[in-house]
C-alpha positions as CSV (number, residue, x, y, z in Angstrom):
1,X,11.0,-19.8,-3.2
2,X,11.6,-20.9,-6.7
3,X,14.8,-19.4,-8.4
4,X,13.8,-17.1,-11.2
5,X,15.3,-18.1,-14.6
6,X,15.8,-15.5,-17.3
7,X,16.4,-17.0,-20.9
8,X,17.8,-15.0,-23.9
9,X,17.2,-17.0,-27.0
10,X,19.5,-14.8,-29.0
11,X,17.7,-14.9,-32.3
12,X,16.9,-18.6,-32.3
13,X,13.3,-18.1,-32.7
14,X,13.6,-16.0,-35.7
15,X,12.0,-17.4,-38.9
16,X,15.3,-17.7,-40.5
17,X,16.7,-19.7,-37.5
18,X,13.9,-22.1,-37.3
19,X,14.0,-23.1,-41.0
20,X,17.6,-24.5,-40.3
21,X,17.4,-28.2,-39.1
22,X,13.6,-27.4,-38.9
23,X,12.4,-30.9,-38.2
24,X,14.6,-31.3,-35.1
25,X,13.5,-27.9,-33.8
26,X,9.8,-28.6,-34.5
27,X,10.0,-31.9,-32.4
28,X,11.9,-30.0,-29.6
29,X,9.3,-27.2,-29.5
30,X,6.4,-29.5,-29.6
31,X,7.9,-31.4,-26.6
32,X,8.6,-28.2,-24.8
33,X,5.0,-26.9,-25.1
34,X,3.3,-30.1,-24.3
35,X,5.5,-30.7,-21.2
36,X,5.2,-27.0,-20.1
37,X,9.0,-26.9,-20.0
38,X,9.4,-23.0,-20.3
39,X,6.1,-22.1,-18.4
40,X,8.0,-20.5,-15.6
41,X,10.6,-19.0,-17.6
42,X,11.2,-15.2,-18.0
43,X,12.4,-14.1,-21.4
44,X,14.9,-11.4,-22.7
45,X,14.5,-10.2,-26.0
46,X,17.2,-7.7,-27.6
47,X,14.4,-5.9,-29.8
48,X,10.6,-5.7,-30.3
49,X,11.0,-7.9,-33.3
50,X,12.5,-10.7,-31.3
51,X,9.8,-10.1,-28.6
52,X,7.4,-11.0,-31.4
53,X,9.4,-14.1,-32.4
54,X,9.4,-15.3,-28.9
55,X,5.8,-14.8,-28.2
56,X,5.0,-16.5,-31.7
57,X,6.6,-19.8,-30.5
58,X,5.5,-19.4,-26.8
59,X,2.2,-17.2,-26.6
60,X,2.3,-17.6,-22.8
61,X,5.4,-15.7,-22.8
62,X,3.7,-12.4,-23.4
63,X,3.3,-11.7,-19.8
64,X,6.9,-12.2,-18.8
65,X,9.1,-11.2,-21.5
66,X,11.3,-8.1,-21.6
67,X,13.3,-6.0,-24.2
68,X,16.6,-4.7,-23.5
69,X,18.9,-4.0,-26.5
70,X,22.4,-5.5,-26.4
71,X,25.0,-3.2,-24.6
72,X,27.5,-1.6,-26.8
73,X,30.2,1.1,-26.5
74,X,32.6,3.1,-28.6
75,X,36.4,2.2,-28.4
76,X,37.7,5.5,-29.7
77,X,36.6,9.1,-29.7
78,X,37.8,9.5,-33.3
79,X,37.4,7.5,-36.4
80,X,40.1,4.8,-36.8
81,X,42.5,5.1,-39.7
82,X,42.0,3.0,-42.7
83,X,44.9,0.6,-44.0
84,X,45.4,2.4,-47.2
85,X,43.5,4.8,-49.6
86,X,40.6,3.2,-51.5
87,X,41.5,2.6,-55.1
88,X,38.8,3.1,-57.6
89,X,37.6,-0.2,-59.4
90,X,38.7,-2.2,-56.5
91,X,36.8,-3.3,-53.3
92,X,38.2,-5.1,-50.0
93,X,35.3,-6.9,-48.5
94,X,35.5,-8.7,-45.1
95,X,33.1,-11.3,-43.6
96,X,33.5,-11.8,-39.8
97,X,31.0,-14.3,-38.4
98,X,30.4,-17.9,-37.8
99,X,30.6,-20.1,-40.8
100,X,27.2,-21.7,-40.5
101,X,24.0,-21.7,-42.8
102,X,22.4,-18.9,-40.6
103,X,25.2,-16.5,-41.7
104,X,24.7,-17.1,-45.2
105,X,28.2,-16.9,-46.6
106,X,27.2,-19.1,-49.6
107,X,24.8,-16.3,-50.7
108,X,27.6,-13.8,-50.7
109,X,29.9,-16.2,-52.7
110,X,27.1,-16.7,-55.3
111,X,26.8,-12.8,-55.7
112,X,30.4,-12.6,-56.1
113,X,30.6,-15.1,-58.9
114,X,29.1,-12.6,-61.3
115,X,31.2,-9.7,-60.2
116,X,33.0,-7.8,-62.9
117,X,35.2,-5.4,-60.6
118,X,38.2,-6.5,-58.8
119,X,37.1,-7.9,-55.5
120,X,39.0,-9.5,-52.5
121,X,37.1,-11.1,-49.7
122,X,38.7,-12.1,-46.4
123,X,36.8,-14.6,-44.2
124,X,37.3,-14.8,-40.5
125,X,35.3,-17.1,-38.3
126,X,35.1,-20.6,-36.7
127,X,33.6,-23.3,-39.0
128,X,30.4,-24.7,-37.2
129,X,29.2,-26.9,-39.8
130,X,31.7,-29.0,-42.0
131,X,29.2,-29.9,-44.8
132,X,28.3,-26.3,-45.2
133,X,31.9,-25.3,-45.3
134,X,32.3,-27.9,-48.0
135,X,29.7,-26.2,-50.1
136,X,31.4,-22.8,-49.5
137,X,35.0,-24.1,-50.4
138,X,33.5,-25.3,-53.8
139,X,32.0,-22.0,-54.6
140,X,35.4,-20.3,-53.7
141,X,37.0,-22.6,-56.0
142,X,34.7,-21.7,-58.8
143,X,35.0,-17.9,-58.3
144,X,36.3,-15.9,-61.5
145,X,39.8,-14.6,-61.6
146,X,38.8,-11.1,-60.7
147,X,37.6,-12.3,-57.2
148,X,40.0,-13.5,-54.5
149,X,39.1,-15.1,-51.1
150,X,41.5,-15.6,-48.3
151,X,40.3,-17.8,-45.2
152,X,41.9,-16.9,-41.9
153,X,39.8,-18.9,-39.3
154,X,38.6,-17.6,-35.8
155,X,39.6,-14.3,-34.6
156,X,40.3,-13.0,-31.0
157,X,37.2,-10.9,-30.0
158,X,39.5,-7.8,-29.1
159,X,40.9,-7.9,-32.7
160,X,37.4,-7.5,-34.3
161,X,37.2,-3.7,-34.5
162,X,40.7,-3.2,-35.5
163,X,40.2,-5.8,-38.3
164,X,37.2,-4.1,-39.5
165,X,39.0,-0.9,-40.0
166,X,41.4,-2.4,-42.6
167,X,38.4,-3.2,-45.1
168,X,36.1,-1.1,-47.2
169,X,32.9,-3.0,-46.8
170,X,31.4,-5.6,-44.4
171,X,29.1,-7.9,-46.5
172,X,27.0,-9.7,-44.1
173,X,23.8,-11.6,-45.8
174,X,22.6,-13.1,-42.4
175,X,19.3,-14.9,-42.4
176,X,18.5,-13.4,-39.1
177,X,20.0,-11.4,-36.2
178,X,18.3,-10.7,-32.8
179,X,20.7,-7.6,-32.8
180,X,23.7,-8.1,-34.7
181,X,26.4,-6.8,-32.4
182,X,29.1,-7.6,-35.3
183,X,27.3,-4.9,-37.3
184,X,27.9,-2.4,-34.6
185,X,31.6,-3.4,-34.4
186,X,32.0,-2.6,-38.1
187,X,30.5,0.9,-38.2
188,X,32.4,1.9,-35.0
189,X,35.5,1.1,-36.8
190,X,34.3,3.3,-39.7
191,X,33.6,0.3,-42.1
192,X,30.5,0.6,-44.0
193,X,28.1,-2.4,-43.8
194,X,26.0,-4.1,-46.5
195,X,23.5,-6.3,-44.7
196,X,20.2,-8.2,-45.3
197,X,16.9,-7.1,-44.1
198,X,16.9,-9.6,-41.4
199,X,18.3,-7.5,-38.7
200,X,16.9,-4.8,-36.5
201,X,19.4,-2.3,-38.3
202,X,18.0,0.1,-40.7
203,X,19.6,1.8,-43.6
204,X,21.6,4.9,-43.0
205,X,20.7,7.7,-45.6
206,X,24.4,8.7,-45.3
207,X,25.7,5.4,-46.4
208,X,26.9,4.0,-43.1
209,X,24.7,1.0,-43.4
210,X,23.0,-0.3,-46.7
211,X,20.0,-3.0,-46.3
212,X,19.0,-5.2,-49.3
213,X,16.6,-8.1,-49.1
214,X,18.1,-11.5,-49.7
215,X,15.6,-12.1,-52.7
216,X,17.3,-9.1,-54.3
217,X,20.5,-10.8,-55.5
218,X,20.9,-8.4,-58.4
219,X,20.9,-5.6,-55.8
220,X,23.6,-7.0,-53.7
221,X,25.8,-7.3,-56.9
222,X,25.0,-3.7,-58.0
223,X,25.9,-2.4,-54.4
224,X,29.3,-4.4,-54.3
225,X,30.1,-3.0,-57.8
226,X,29.1,0.4,-56.7
227,X,31.5,0.1,-53.7
228,X,34.4,-0.9,-55.9
229,X,33.8,2.1,-58.4
230,X,34.0,4.6,-55.4
231,X,37.2,7.0,-55.4
232,X,39.1,7.5,-52.2
233,X,37.4,10.6,-51.3
234,X,33.7,9.1,-51.7
235,X,35.0,6.2,-49.6
236,X,36.1,8.6,-46.8
237,X,32.7,10.2,-46.6
238,X,31.2,6.6,-46.3
239,X,33.6,5.7,-43.7
240,X,32.8,8.8,-41.6
241,X,29.1,8.3,-42.1
242,X,29.5,4.6,-40.6
243,X,31.4,6.0,-37.4
244,X,29.0,8.9,-37.0
245,X,26.0,6.3,-37.0
246,X,27.8,4.3,-34.4
247,X,28.8,7.1,-32.2
248,X,25.1,8.6,-32.3
249,X,23.5,5.1,-31.6
250,X,25.9,4.5,-28.5
251,X,25.0,8.0,-27.2
252,X,21.5,7.8,-27.7
253,X,20.5,4.4,-26.5
254,X,19.3,3.5,-23.1
255,X,20.5,-0.2,-23.2
256,X,22.6,-0.1,-20.1
257,X,19.7,1.1,-17.9
258,X,17.3,-1.3,-19.6
259,X,19.6,-4.4,-19.1
260,X,20.1,-3.6,-15.5
261,X,16.6,-3.1,-15.0
C-alpha cells in the first residue's frame, strides 16, 4: 500500500509568492503538471483562501485538499506589561519576520521616508536574500533624521511574544501569508498590528488589527502618524483590544480538532 503524503505549501501558491522569481516557479509548475508529480498528494491549506490558491495551481487537488487553521495558544491569562508609557508624537515600531521580498520590508521603509513624527523601527529576522537586503540598507541610509532604525538579526522563537510586548505597533506589509502566525503572536502580546490585505486576518473594529491595502501608501503613512499621535491612555485601549482579539480567537477556534482530523 502506498504511503500517503500530506503537503502543506504554507502560502507558496499565493499570487504574491508566485510573482517572486516567477520564471523559475512557472518552469517548475509546468514540469510538475506535465509529469503529474503531485497527482497522488493530499494537500493541507490553512484557510479557504489558500485552498483556492492550491486548486488554482493544481485543479486536480480539489478532491483531496483539506483546510485546518494553524494551531495557536495564549501564553498568559492577562495582558503583558508594556516597556514604558506611550509618548504622544513618538511611536516605536517593530518588524519581526524573514528579510525577503515576500515580507516587503522595503515598502515599510519607503513609507517611513515621508514620516513627519518621531519614529523608531527595530528589525528582527534572518536575511534570506542578500541583494534584497542591500536595497533595504540603502533605503535605511536615506531615511530622514526623525526616523531611526536598528537591525538586530534573527531571534529565538521563545522570545518573540515578549519582544512584541515592548513595542507600540507591529508594521507588517507582507505580500502574502497563508495564515500569518506572527500576527497572532503580536496581538497576544498586546501589540496592535498594521498589516496588508494579503493575509486571512481581518480588521478589528476596536483597533487591535488595522488592515490597509499595499496600493494605499498614503493610508499606511497616515496610520503610522496616527499611531505616533496617540497618548498613553489611548494606546492602552488599543493594547487591550489587541490582546482581547487574540484571546477570543484562541478560545473560539476549532483548529486543534481540525488539525488532528
